[in-house]
C-alpha positions as CSV (number, residue, x, y, z in Angstrom):
1,M,38.0,17.5,63.8
2,T,39.4,20.8,64.8
3,K,37.7,24.1,64.2
4,T,40.2,25.1,61.5
5,E,39.5,21.9,59.6
6,E,35.8,22.5,59.9
7,K,36.2,26.1,58.8
8,R,38.3,25.0,55.8
9,R,35.7,22.5,54.8
10,A,32.9,25.0,55.2
11,D,34.9,27.5,53.1
12,A,35.4,24.9,50.4
13,R,31.7,24.0,50.3
14,D,30.9,27.7,50.0
15,R,33.3,28.2,47.2
16,K,32.0,25.2,45.4
17,R,28.4,26.4,45.9
18,A,29.3,29.8,44.5
19,Q,31.1,28.1,41.5
20,R,28.1,26.1,40.7
21,Q,25.9,29.1,40.9
22,R,28.2,31.0,38.5
23,E,28.1,28.1,36.1
24,R,24.3,28.0,36.2
25,E,24.1,31.7,35.6
26,A,26.6,31.5,32.7
27,A,24.7,28.5,31.2
28,S,21.4,30.3,31.4
29,S,22.9,33.5,29.9
30,V,24.4,31.5,27.0
31,A,21.1,29.7,26.4
32,A,19.1,32.9,26.5
33,S,21.4,34.3,23.8
34,G,20.6,31.4,21.5
35,R,24.1,30.0,21.8
36,H,25.3,26.7,23.3
37,R,28.5,26.0,25.1
38,V,30.5,23.1,23.8
39,T,33.5,21.8,25.9
40,F,36.1,19.3,24.8
41,E,39.7,18.4,25.5
42,V,42.6,18.3,23.0
43,S,46.3,17.5,23.4
44,D,48.8,20.3,23.9
45,H,50.1,19.5,20.4
46,I,46.7,19.9,18.7
47,F,45.9,23.0,20.7
48,E,49.2,24.6,19.5
49,Q,48.3,23.8,16.0
50,I,44.8,25.2,16.4
51,Q,46.3,28.5,17.8
52,A,48.7,28.6,14.8
53,N,45.8,28.1,12.4
54,C,43.8,30.9,14.1
55,M,46.7,33.2,13.2
56,A,47.4,31.8,9.8
57,R,43.8,31.9,8.6
58,R,43.7,35.7,9.3
59,P,47.0,37.2,8.2
60,G,47.6,40.9,8.9
61,K,44.6,41.0,11.3
62,E,43.8,40.0,14.8
63,P,43.8,36.2,14.9
64,Y,40.5,34.3,15.2
65,S,39.6,33.3,18.7
66,V,39.4,29.5,19.2
67,D,35.6,29.9,19.5
68,E,35.4,31.8,16.2
69,Y,37.7,29.3,14.5
70,F,35.6,26.3,15.5
71,E,32.3,28.0,14.6
72,L,33.6,28.9,11.1
73,L,34.9,25.3,10.7
74,A,31.4,24.0,11.6
75,V,29.7,26.3,9.2
76,Q,32.1,25.3,6.5
77,D,31.4,21.6,7.2
78,I,27.7,22.2,7.2
79,N,27.8,23.8,3.8
80,Q,30.0,21.1,2.4
81,L,27.8,18.4,3.6
82,K,24.7,20.1,2.1
83,R,26.4,20.2,-1.2
84,Q,27.5,16.6,-1.0
85,L,24.0,15.4,-0.1
86,A,22.4,17.5,-2.9
87,E,24.8,15.9,-5.4
88,L,24.1,12.4,-4.0
89,S,20.4,12.8,-4.1
90,S,20.4,12.5,-7.9
91,H,21.9,9.0,-7.7
92,K,20.2,5.7,-7.0
93,C,21.5,2.6,-5.2
94,Q,21.2,-0.8,-6.9
95,C,18.3,-1.5,-4.5
96,G,16.4,1.4,-5.9
97,E,16.8,3.7,-2.9
98,S,17.8,7.3,-3.6
99,M,21.1,8.2,-2.1
100,P,22.3,8.5,0.6
101,G,19.6,6.1,1.5
102,P,17.8,5.3,4.7
103,T,19.6,5.5,8.0
104,G,19.9,1.7,8.4
105,G,21.1,1.4,4.8
106,C,19.7,-1.0,2.2
107,F,19.8,-4.8,2.5
108,R,23.1,-4.9,0.5
109,N,24.8,-2.2,2.6
110,G,28.3,-3.3,3.3
111,E,28.7,-5.2,0.0
112,A,31.0,-3.7,-2.6
113,A,28.1,-3.6,-5.1
114,C,26.0,-1.4,-2.8
115,G,26.1,2.2,-3.6
116,Q,25.5,3.2,0.0
117,T,28.7,1.3,1.1
118,Q,30.8,3.8,-0.8
119,I,28.8,6.8,0.2
120,W,29.5,6.6,3.9
121,R,33.2,6.6,3.0
122,D,32.7,9.7,0.9
123,L,30.7,11.5,3.6
124,M,32.7,10.6,6.7
125,L,35.2,13.2,8.1
126,K,38.7,12.4,7.0
127,T,42.0,12.8,8.7
128,L,44.7,13.3,6.1
């Protein structure tokens, strides 16, 4: 191995070490602020639609950032789920369990007659 190759590799190691350090510092900074970093990938098509929605949801003003948009969507979903669960809690399954029932479901879960079978369909996230 030549000296230039060794130097290139050493430089690459140093850059990677510095990158990892920056990532650790950023993660600890985010954690200290009570926030969490969530990373995921979407297709170009979906990302373009997200950006369009960020603008369309805030006409006449600065568009939402993608972070703000997803945080607001999450808050909206949390509130909707709370309302749905509160409404369901007044119903009973045929087995006698209050809705939405235990995590494993009742002994009739999966059967058309079981109230819990329909509930998971009502509570799941839907794509239109």
